[in-house]
ZAVO-477064 format. One record per residue (C-alpha): residue number from 1; residue in three letters; x negated, y, z negated. Coordinates in nm, 4 decimals. Layout:
! ZAVO-477064
<r pos="NUM" code="ALA" px="X" py="Y" pz="Z"/>
...
//
This chain:
! ZAVO-477064
<r pos="1" code="UNK" px="-10.5504" py="13.7274" pz="-3.6459"/>
<r pos="2" code="UNK" px="-10.8615" py="13.5271" pz="-3.5479"/>
<r pos="3" code="UNK" px="-11.1956" py="13.5918" pz="-3.7059"/>
<r pos="4" code="UNK" px="-11.4344" py="13.8129" pz="-3.5108"/>
<r pos="5" code="UNK" px="-11.7817" py="13.6557" pz="-3.5182"/>
<r pos="6" code="UNK" px="-12.0913" py="13.8426" pz="-3.4009"/>
<r pos="7" code="UNK" px="-12.4261" py="13.6755" pz="-3.3400"/>
<r pos="8" code="UNK" px="-12.7275" py="13.8811" pz="-3.4534"/>
<r pos="9" code="UNK" px="-13.0713" py="13.7567" pz="-3.3426"/>
<r pos="10" code="UNK" px="-13.3491" py="13.8004" pz="-3.5995"/>
<r pos="11" code="UNK" px="-13.7129" py="13.7046" pz="-3.6516"/>
<r pos="12" code="UNK" px="-13.8374" py="13.4645" pz="-3.3837"/>
<r pos="13" code="UNK" px="-13.5379" py="13.2351" pz="-3.3464"/>
<r pos="14" code="UNK" px="-13.2873" py="13.3004" pz="-3.6286"/>
<r pos="15" code="UNK" px="-12.9221" py="13.3809" pz="-3.5822"/>
<r pos="16" code="UNK" px="-12.7337" py="13.5773" pz="-3.8467"/>
<r pos="17" code="UNK" px="-12.3540" py="13.5672" pz="-3.8258"/>
<r pos="18" code="UNK" px="-12.1456" py="13.8775" pz="-3.8982"/>
<r pos="19" code="UNK" px="-11.7821" py="13.7797" pz="-3.9556"/>
<r pos="20" code="UNK" px="-11.4878" py="14.0207" pz="-3.9637"/>
<r pos="21" code="UNK" px="-11.1201" py="13.9810" pz="-4.0491"/>
<r pos="22" code="UNK" px="-10.9336" py="14.2664" pz="-3.8811"/>
<r pos="23" code="UNK" px="-10.6138" py="14.2097" pz="-4.0802"/>
<r pos="24" code="UNK" px="-10.7782" py="14.2772" pz="-4.4152"/>
<r pos="25" code="UNK" px="-11.0708" py="14.4838" pz="-4.2903"/>
<r pos="26" code="UNK" px="-11.3105" py="14.2544" pz="-4.4774"/>
<r pos="27" code="UNK" px="-11.6510" py="14.1626" pz="-4.3362"/>
<r pos="28" code="UNK" px="-11.9101" py="13.9123" pz="-4.4520"/>
<r pos="29" code="UNK" px="-12.2492" py="13.8020" pz="-4.3273"/>
<r pos="30" code="UNK" px="-12.3842" py="13.4469" pz="-4.3239"/>
<r pos="31" code="UNK" px="-12.7531" py="13.3886" pz="-4.4036"/>
<r pos="32" code="UNK" px="-12.9048" py="13.7326" pz="-4.3457"/>
<r pos="33" code="UNK" px="-13.2724" py="13.6773" pz="-4.2760"/>
<r pos="34" code="UNK" px="-13.3243" py="14.0536" pz="-4.2678"/>
<r pos="35" code="UNK" px="-13.1026" py="14.3517" pz="-4.3445"/>
<r pos="36" code="UNK" px="-13.1554" py="14.6258" pz="-4.0858"/>
<r pos="37" code="UNK" px="-12.9976" py="14.4661" pz="-3.7763"/>
<r pos="38" code="UNK" px="-12.7045" py="14.3447" pz="-3.9864"/>
<r pos="39" code="UNK" px="-12.6351" py="14.6886" pz="-4.1289"/>
<r pos="40" code="UNK" px="-12.6725" py="14.8410" pz="-3.7835"/>
<r pos="41" code="UNK" px="-12.4298" py="14.5931" pz="-3.6259"/>
<r pos="42" code="UNK" px="-12.1725" py="14.6585" pz="-3.8983"/>
<r pos="43" code="UNK" px="-12.2100" py="15.0360" pz="-3.8715"/>
<r pos="44" code="UNK" px="-12.1755" py="15.0217" pz="-3.4920"/>
<r pos="45" code="UNK" px="-11.8382" py="14.8509" pz="-3.5355"/>
<r pos="46" code="UNK" px="-11.7299" py="15.0618" pz="-3.8334"/>
<r pos="47" code="UNK" px="-11.7174" py="14.7499" pz="-4.0505"/>
<r pos="48" code="UNK" px="-11.8032" py="14.7474" pz="-4.4212"/>
<r pos="49" code="UNK" px="-11.9784" py="14.4352" pz="-4.5463"/>
<r pos="50" code="UNK" px="-11.8112" py="14.3098" pz="-4.8625"/>
<r pos="51" code="UNK" px="-11.9807" py="13.9713" pz="-4.9007"/>
<r pos="52" code="UNK" px="-12.2889" py="13.7685" pz="-4.8151"/>
<r pos="53" code="UNK" px="-12.2545" py="13.3918" pz="-4.7817"/>
<r pos="54" code="UNK" px="-12.5740" py="13.1873" pz="-4.8142"/>
<r pos="55" code="UNK" px="-12.6065" py="12.8228" pz="-4.7112"/>
<r pos="56" code="UNK" px="-12.9457" py="12.7627" pz="-4.8788"/>
<r pos="57" code="UNK" px="-13.2384" py="12.9334" pz="-5.0441"/>
<r pos="58" code="UNK" px="-13.4972" py="12.9587" pz="-4.7657"/>
<r pos="59" code="UNK" px="-13.6252" py="13.3160" pz="-4.7218"/>
<r pos="60" code="UNK" px="-13.5257" py="13.3294" pz="-4.3553"/>
<r pos="61" code="UNK" px="-13.1656" py="13.2892" pz="-4.4761"/>
<r pos="62" code="UNK" px="-13.1719" py="13.5096" pz="-4.7841"/>
<r pos="63" code="UNK" px="-13.4368" py="13.7722" pz="-4.7074"/>
<r pos="64" code="UNK" px="-13.1805" py="14.0428" pz="-4.6341"/>
<r pos="65" code="UNK" px="-12.9617" py="13.9780" pz="-4.9382"/>
<r pos="66" code="UNK" px="-13.1031" py="14.2412" pz="-5.1713"/>
<r pos="67" code="UNK" px="-13.1102" py="14.5273" pz="-4.9200"/>
<r pos="68" code="UNK" px="-12.7597" py="14.4568" pz="-4.7885"/>
<r pos="69" code="UNK" px="-12.6280" py="14.4250" pz="-5.1435"/>
<r pos="70" code="UNK" px="-12.7908" py="14.7555" pz="-5.2394"/>
<r pos="71" code="UNK" px="-12.6525" py="14.9324" pz="-4.9320"/>
<r pos="72" code="UNK" px="-12.2972" py="14.7974" pz="-4.9450"/>
<r pos="73" code="UNK" px="-12.2268" py="14.6518" pz="-5.2901"/>
<r pos="74" code="UNK" px="-12.1585" py="14.3168" pz="-5.1254"/>
<r pos="75" code="UNK" px="-12.0954" py="14.0129" pz="-5.3446"/>
<r pos="76" code="UNK" px="-12.3453" py="13.7351" pz="-5.2758"/>
<r pos="77" code="UNK" px="-12.2036" py="13.3826" pz="-5.2665"/>
<r pos="78" code="UNK" px="-12.4154" py="13.0706" pz="-5.2405"/>
<r pos="79" code="UNK" px="-12.4975" py="12.7197" pz="-5.3580"/>
<r pos="80" code="UNK" px="-12.4785" py="12.6659" pz="-5.7310"/>
<r pos="81" code="UNK" px="-12.7527" py="12.4036" pz="-5.7121"/>
<r pos="82" code="UNK" px="-12.9959" py="12.6635" pz="-5.5753"/>
<r pos="83" code="UNK" px="-12.9082" py="12.9528" pz="-5.8059"/>
<r pos="84" code="UNK" px="-13.2570" py="12.9584" pz="-5.9534"/>
<r pos="85" code="UNK" px="-13.4024" py="13.0180" pz="-5.6075"/>
<r pos="86" code="UNK" px="-13.1552" py="13.2864" pz="-5.4919"/>
<r pos="87" code="UNK" px="-13.1771" py="13.5595" pz="-5.7573"/>
<r pos="88" code="UNK" px="-12.9236" py="13.7851" pz="-5.5821"/>
<r pos="89" code="UNK" px="-12.6340" py="13.5395" pz="-5.6224"/>
<r pos="90" code="UNK" px="-12.3143" py="13.6649" pz="-5.7854"/>
<r pos="91" code="UNK" px="-12.0845" py="13.3678" pz="-5.7300"/>
<r pos="92" code="UNK" px="-12.2010" py="13.0070" pz="-5.7390"/>
<r pos="93" code="UNK" px="-12.0093" py="12.7526" pz="-5.5325"/>
<r pos="94" code="UNK" px="-12.0179" py="12.3799" pz="-5.4705"/>
<r pos="95" code="UNK" px="-11.8267" py="12.0916" pz="-5.3183"/>
<r pos="96" code="UNK" px="-11.4579" py="12.1659" pz="-5.2611"/>
<r pos="97" code="UNK" px="-11.4677" py="12.5308" pz="-5.3678"/>
<r pos="98" code="UNK" px="-11.2715" py="12.7761" pz="-5.1545"/>
<r pos="99" code="UNK" px="-11.4254" py="13.1004" pz="-5.0325"/>
<r pos="100" code="UNK" px="-11.2056" py="13.3584" pz="-4.8619"/>
<r pos="101" code="UNK" px="-11.2388" py="13.6353" pz="-4.6095"/>
<r pos="102" code="UNK" px="-10.9025" py="13.8060" pz="-4.6175"/>
<r pos="103" code="UNK" px="-10.6447" py="13.5343" pz="-4.5580"/>
<r pos="104" code="UNK" px="-10.9017" py="13.3036" pz="-4.3988"/>
<r pos="105" code="UNK" px="-11.0110" py="13.0217" pz="-4.6305"/>
<r pos="106" code="UNK" px="-11.3344" py="12.8250" pz="-4.6050"/>
<r pos="107" code="UNK" px="-11.3981" py="12.5012" pz="-4.7913"/>
<r pos="108" code="UNK" px="-11.7483" py="12.4434" pz="-4.9242"/>
<r pos="109" code="UNK" px="-11.9155" py="12.1183" pz="-4.8184"/>
<r pos="110" code="UNK" px="-12.2253" py="12.0096" pz="-5.0060"/>
<r pos="111" code="UNK" px="-12.4657" py="11.9071" pz="-4.7281"/>
<r pos="112" code="UNK" px="-12.8029" py="11.8380" pz="-4.8913"/>
<r pos="113" code="UNK" px="-13.1142" py="11.7044" pz="-4.7171"/>
<r pos="114" code="UNK" px="-13.2804" py="12.0071" pz="-4.5565"/>
<r pos="115" code="UNK" px="-13.2758" py="12.1568" pz="-4.9050"/>
<r pos="116" code="UNK" px="-13.1477" py="11.9899" pz="-5.2195"/>
<r pos="117" code="UNK" px="-12.8489" py="12.2204" pz="-5.2639"/>
<r pos="118" code="UNK" px="-12.7626" py="12.3136" pz="-4.9048"/>
<r pos="119" code="UNK" px="-12.3942" py="12.3874" pz="-4.8373"/>
<r pos="120" code="UNK" px="-12.1721" py="12.4498" pz="-4.5338"/>
<r pos="121" code="UNK" px="-11.8586" py="12.6647" pz="-4.5030"/>
<r pos="122" code="UNK" px="-11.5681" py="12.5080" pz="-4.3100"/>
<r pos="123" code="UNK" px="-11.2769" py="12.7212" pz="-4.1872"/>
<r pos="124" code="UNK" px="-11.0323" py="12.4421" pz="-4.1016"/>
<r pos="125" code="UNK" px="-10.7561" py="12.6742" pz="-3.9793"/>
<r pos="126" code="UNK" px="-11.0021" py="12.8681" pz="-3.7646"/>
<r pos="127" code="UNK" px="-11.1849" py="12.5682" pz="-3.6172"/>
<r pos="128" code="UNK" px="-11.5213" py="12.7011" pz="-3.7323"/>
<r pos="129" code="UNK" px="-11.8028" py="12.5816" pz="-3.9549"/>
<r pos="130" code="UNK" px="-12.1207" py="12.7587" pz="-4.0666"/>
<r pos="131" code="UNK" px="-12.3837" py="12.4911" pz="-4.1122"/>
<r pos="132" code="UNK" px="-12.7076" py="12.6785" pz="-4.1850"/>
<r pos="133" code="UNK" px="-12.9983" py="12.4455" pz="-4.1106"/>
<r pos="134" code="UNK" px="-12.8198" py="12.1111" pz="-4.1443"/>
<r pos="135" code="UNK" px="-12.6787" py="12.0675" pz="-3.7920"/>
<r pos="136" code="UNK" px="-12.8245" py="12.2228" pz="-3.4776"/>
<r pos="137" code="UNK" px="-12.7296" py="12.1991" pz="-3.1127"/>
<r pos="138" code="UNK" px="-12.8642" py="11.8528" pz="-3.0239"/>
<r pos="139" code="UNK" px="-13.0561" py="11.8419" pz="-3.3532"/>
<r pos="140" code="UNK" px="-13.0529" py="11.8382" pz="-3.7313"/>
<r pos="141" code="UNK" px="-13.2587" py="12.0020" pz="-4.0020"/>
<r pos="142" code="UNK" px="-13.5872" py="11.8648" pz="-4.1259"/>
<r pos="143" code="UNK" px="-13.5701" py="11.6558" pz="-4.4431"/>
<r pos="144" code="UNK" px="-13.7635" py="11.8925" pz="-4.6664"/>
<r pos="145" code="UNK" px="-13.5910" py="11.8210" pz="-4.9983"/>
<r pos="146" code="UNK" px="-13.3620" py="11.5277" pz="-4.9298"/>
<r pos="147" code="UNK" px="-13.3246" py="11.1903" pz="-4.7652"/>
<r pos="148" code="UNK" px="-13.2179" py="11.0383" pz="-4.4373"/>
<r pos="149" code="UNK" px="-12.9252" py="10.8812" pz="-4.6226"/>
<r pos="150" code="UNK" px="-12.8043" py="11.2277" pz="-4.7203"/>
<r pos="151" code="UNK" px="-12.8486" py="11.3662" pz="-4.3700"/>
<r pos="152" code="UNK" px="-12.6709" py="11.0679" pz="-4.2182"/>
<r pos="153" code="UNK" px="-12.3769" py="11.1279" pz="-4.4542"/>
<r pos="154" code="UNK" px="-12.3731" py="11.4931" pz="-4.3461"/>
<r pos="155" code="UNK" px="-12.3691" py="11.3934" pz="-3.9794"/>
<r pos="156" code="UNK" px="-12.0833" py="11.1529" pz="-4.0366"/>
<r pos="157" code="UNK" px="-11.8865" py="11.4213" pz="-4.2160"/>
<r pos="158" code="UNK" px="-11.9382" py="11.6712" pz="-3.9364"/>
<r pos="159" code="UNK" px="-11.8565" py="11.4114" pz="-3.6713"/>
<r pos="160" code="UNK" px="-11.5164" py="11.3560" pz="-3.8319"/>
<r pos="161" code="UNK" px="-11.4150" py="11.7194" pz="-3.7709"/>
<r pos="162" code="UNK" px="-11.1987" py="11.8090" pz="-3.4700"/>
<r pos="163" code="UNK" px="-11.3792" py="11.8305" pz="-3.1357"/>
<r pos="164" code="UNK" px="-11.2860" py="12.1973" pz="-3.0947"/>
<r pos="165" code="UNK" px="-11.4601" py="12.3025" pz="-3.4174"/>
<r pos="166" code="UNK" px="-11.7129" py="12.5751" pz="-3.3356"/>
<r pos="167" code="UNK" px="-12.0502" py="12.5116" pz="-3.5009"/>
<r pos="168" code="UNK" px="-12.2445" py="12.8196" pz="-3.6089"/>
<r pos="169" code="UNK" px="-12.6011" py="12.7149" pz="-3.6836"/>
<r pos="170" code="UNK" px="-12.8838" py="12.9450" pz="-3.7776"/>
<r pos="171" code="UNK" px="-13.1543" py="12.8892" pz="-3.5142"/>
<r pos="172" code="UNK" px="-13.2050" py="12.8819" pz="-3.1382"/>
<r pos="173" code="UNK" px="-13.3622" py="12.5370" pz="-3.1186"/>
<r pos="174" code="UNK" px="-13.1466" py="12.3894" pz="-2.8429"/>
<r pos="175" code="UNK" px="-13.4011" py="12.3608" pz="-2.5635"/>
<r pos="176" code="UNK" px="-13.6644" py="12.1867" pz="-2.7759"/>
<r pos="177" code="UNK" px="-13.4010" py="11.9664" pz="-2.9382"/>
<r pos="178" code="UNK" px="-13.2675" py="11.8746" pz="-2.5960"/>
<r pos="179" code="UNK" px="-13.6096" py="11.7693" pz="-2.4697"/>
<r pos="180" code="UNK" px="-13.6296" py="11.5220" pz="-2.7554"/>
<r pos="181" code="UNK" px="-13.2678" py="11.4118" pz="-2.7049"/>
<r pos="182" code="UNK" px="-13.3542" py="11.3124" pz="-2.3467"/>
<r pos="183" code="UNK" px="-13.6225" py="11.0807" pz="-2.4873"/>
<r pos="184" code="UNK" px="-13.4063" py="10.9459" pz="-2.7690"/>
<r pos="185" code="UNK" px="-13.1179" py="10.8593" pz="-2.5355"/>
<r pos="186" code="UNK" px="-13.2579" py="10.8442" pz="-2.1811"/>
<r pos="187" code="UNK" px="-12.9442" py="10.6849" pz="-2.0381"/>
<r pos="188" code="UNK" px="-12.7120" py="10.9559" pz="-2.1747"/>
<r pos="189" code="UNK" px="-12.5927" py="11.1523" pz="-1.8735"/>
<r pos="190" code="UNK" px="-12.4145" py="11.4058" pz="-2.0925"/>
<r pos="191" code="UNK" px="-12.7498" py="11.5123" pz="-2.2380"/>
<r pos="192" code="UNK" px="-12.9034" py="11.5544" pz="-1.8926"/>
<r pos="193" code="UNK" px="-12.6061" py="11.7606" pz="-1.7796"/>
<r pos="194" code="UNK" px="-12.6173" py="11.9751" pz="-2.0900"/>
<r pos="195" code="UNK" px="-12.9885" py="12.0360" pz="-2.0596"/>
<r pos="196" code="UNK" px="-12.9445" py="12.1734" pz="-1.7088"/>
<r pos="197" code="UNK" px="-12.7094" py="12.4355" pz="-1.8494"/>
<r pos="198" code="UNK" px="-12.9291" py="12.5022" pz="-2.1541"/>
<r pos="199" code="UNK" px="-13.2431" py="12.5588" pz="-1.9489"/>
<r pos="200" code="UNK" px="-13.0586" py="12.7958" pz="-1.7172"/>
<r pos="201" code="UNK" px="-12.9195" py="12.9883" pz="-2.0128"/>
<r pos="202" code="UNK" px="-13.2553" py="13.0197" pz="-2.1840"/>
<r pos="203" code="UNK" px="-13.4284" py="13.1209" pz="-1.8614"/>
<r pos="204" code="UNK" px="-13.1792" py="13.4056" pz="-1.8434"/>
<r pos="205" code="UNK" px="-13.2294" py="13.5011" pz="-2.2075"/>
<r pos="206" code="UNK" px="-12.8829" py="13.3805" pz="-2.3147"/>
<r pos="207" code="UNK" px="-12.8037" py="13.2115" pz="-2.6452"/>
<r pos="208" code="UNK" px="-12.6897" py="12.8489" pz="-2.6546"/>
<r pos="209" code="UNK" px="-12.4940" py="12.8573" pz="-2.9811"/>
<r pos="210" code="UNK" px="-12.2355" py="12.8325" pz="-3.1185"/>
<r pos="211" code="UNK" px="-12.1801" py="12.4778" pz="-3.0048"/>
<r pos="212" code="UNK" px="-11.8845" py="12.2491" pz="-3.0789"/>
<r pos="213" code="UNK" px="-11.8407" py="11.9242" pz="-3.2655"/>
<r pos="214" code="UNK" px="-11.7158" py="11.7572" pz="-2.9476"/>
<r pos="215" code="UNK" px="-12.0247" py="11.8587" pz="-2.7552"/>
<r pos="216" code="UNK" px="-12.2524" py="11.7442" pz="-3.0376"/>
<r pos="217" code="UNK" px="-12.0726" py="11.4130" pz="-3.0622"/>
<r pos="218" code="UNK" px="-12.1565" py="11.3536" pz="-2.6966"/>
<r pos="219" code="UNK" px="-12.5157" py="11.4799" pz="-2.6902"/>
<r pos="220" code="UNK" px="-12.6721" py="11.5042" pz="-3.0376"/>
<r pos="221" code="UNK" px="-12.8912" py="11.2005" pz="-3.1159"/>
<r pos="222" code="UNK" px="-12.8689" py="11.2676" pz="-3.4910"/>
<r pos="223" code="UNK" px="-12.4916" py="11.3029" pz="-3.5014"/>
<r pos="224" code="UNK" px="-12.4785" py="10.9912" pz="-3.2817"/>
<r pos="225" code="UNK" px="-12.7152" py="10.7855" pz="-3.4986"/>
<r pos="226" code="UNK" px="-12.5567" py="10.4520" pz="-3.5878"/>
<r pos="227" code="UNK" px="-12.7214" py="10.4230" pz="-3.9318"/>
<r pos="228" code="UNK" px="-12.9302" py="10.6196" pz="-4.1776"/>
<r pos="229" code="UNK" px="-13.2329" py="10.4131" pz="-4.0740"/>
<r pos="230" code="UNK" px="-13.1848" py="10.5110" pz="-3.7110"/>
<r pos="231" code="UNK" px="-13.1483" py="10.8742" pz="-3.8118"/>
<r pos="232" code="UNK" px="-13.4695" py="10.8455" pz="-4.0169"/>
<r pos="233" code="UNK" px="-13.6523" py="10.6989" pz="-3.7177"/>
<r pos="234" code="UNK" px="-13.5248" py="10.9733" pz="-3.4898"/>
<r pos="235" code="UNK" px="-13.6070" py="11.2487" pz="-3.7395"/>
<r pos="236" code="UNK" px="-13.9624" py="11.1201" pz="-3.7792"/>
<r pos="237" code="UNK" px="-14.0003" py="11.0943" pz="-3.4015"/>
<r pos="238" code="UNK" px="-13.8678" py="11.4464" pz="-3.3533"/>
<r pos="239" code="UNK" px="-14.1071" py="11.5808" pz="-3.6191"/>
<r pos="240" code="UNK" px="-14.3975" py="11.4392" pz="-3.4179"/>
<r pos="241" code="UNK" px="-14.2530" py="11.5179" pz="-3.0738"/>
<r pos="242" code="UNK" px="-14.4525" py="11.7529" pz="-2.8543"/>
<r pos="243" code="UNK" px="-14.2617" py="11.7166" pz="-2.5272"/>
//
């Protein structure tokens, strides 16, 4: 049976992902910024949260860990390289480790740059990847604790995944990212076409993620960067962009 994935808005622009496997009855939550809406969404569906999966240590991804763990007994899984900064962790994982939800298996990718120990969870058989703050719709994470070389390697790794892979990122940044993408690649008609749809969606209060690897390959100036130096230039330009 396919995974059931619920998007839970939180804070100003975060998305928390509640993931359920009906066959086993298991439920996990990815990067809970806060606890209350997550617990409410699970209760509404009569789901019991058994695990929390963190991609990195930032408080807007781990802030709900302790309360959800206290309420449900959930096991907290996250990056081994950031264990000192996520005190609620029970299981430490790194490159190549397998994390399961029922019969569904996710492979851990180490994807540092936004933070030094950032990881992603790739469900190959389900065509889904949870990328935290590394890849966004038409964007990538800021280089807070890593390098452009690392981020470029991450982008290349994501770009090699099948087009149909659904990308579950953790923020609604698409409209602002798209405005920069139009400047970065002004001749890219796919970006212009996508932005028409994005602006209509946002005007109506609709979310623009998940996205797909195929769509990002066509419209994301960071995934499309031809070198780490070009990615560095684009990241610096986006950091300063006020369009």
